[in-house]
N, C-alpha and C positions, 0 to 999 in steps of 0.2 A: 149447568146443574147435573152433569153426568157423574159427579163425585159420589162415592158410596154414602156419605152422610145424609144426602138428600133423599135417599131411598131406604134408609135404615129403619128397622122396626122399633128402635128405642128413641127415635127423634119425635118429640112431642111438638105439636103446633101451638104456638103462643097466641095471645089475643091480638097482637099486632101483625099476625100472619107470618112471623118468622118461625124457624124451627130451633128447638133446644135439645141438646143431648142430655137425657136424664141421668146417664151414668156419670159423665164428667162435668155436668152443670155449666155449659157454655152455649151461647147462641151460635148457631151454625152459619158461617159466612163462606164465600168462595175460597178465601185465603186459608181459613181453618180446615175446610173440607179437603183441600189439596194436600195439606200436611198430614191428614189422618187417613190416607189412602189404604193403609194396611192395619186399620184398627182391629184390635183383638176382640172387641165386643160387637162387631157388625153382625146383624142378623136380618134376613129378609123378613118383611112383615108376615106374620103367621095368621091363619084364619081358622075359626072353629064354627062349624055350621054356617058357613058363608058370611060370618061376622068377623071383622078384623079384631085381633086382640089389642088391648091397650099397650102403650109403650112400657108400662110397668110390668105387665104380664110377659111381654117379649123379653124384657131384661131378666126376669126371673128364669125364663126358659134358657136363656143364654148362659146365665150364671150356673145353673144346674148342669148344663152341657159341659162347661169348662171345668166344673168341679169333678165331674165323672171322668174326664180325661186325665186329671191329675192322679186319680186312683189307679190308673193302668200302669203296668210296667212289670219288670221281673219280680218274681216272688222269692 
């Protein structure tokens, strides 16, 4: 379980103790995690006031970060 998906901030824990990527809507397995080693949406779990943010909040942070990157460039 050293693949990035298992430690990603947008991986939500399901009722059957599996993880689901909330961006791409798939259950994370070892085979899938190996193929997603360079995922564009990987984010370390973020904390606010020593409380972990929800996967949805982490996804919003990452999407804002990616959107701000696309606005950079020559003028």
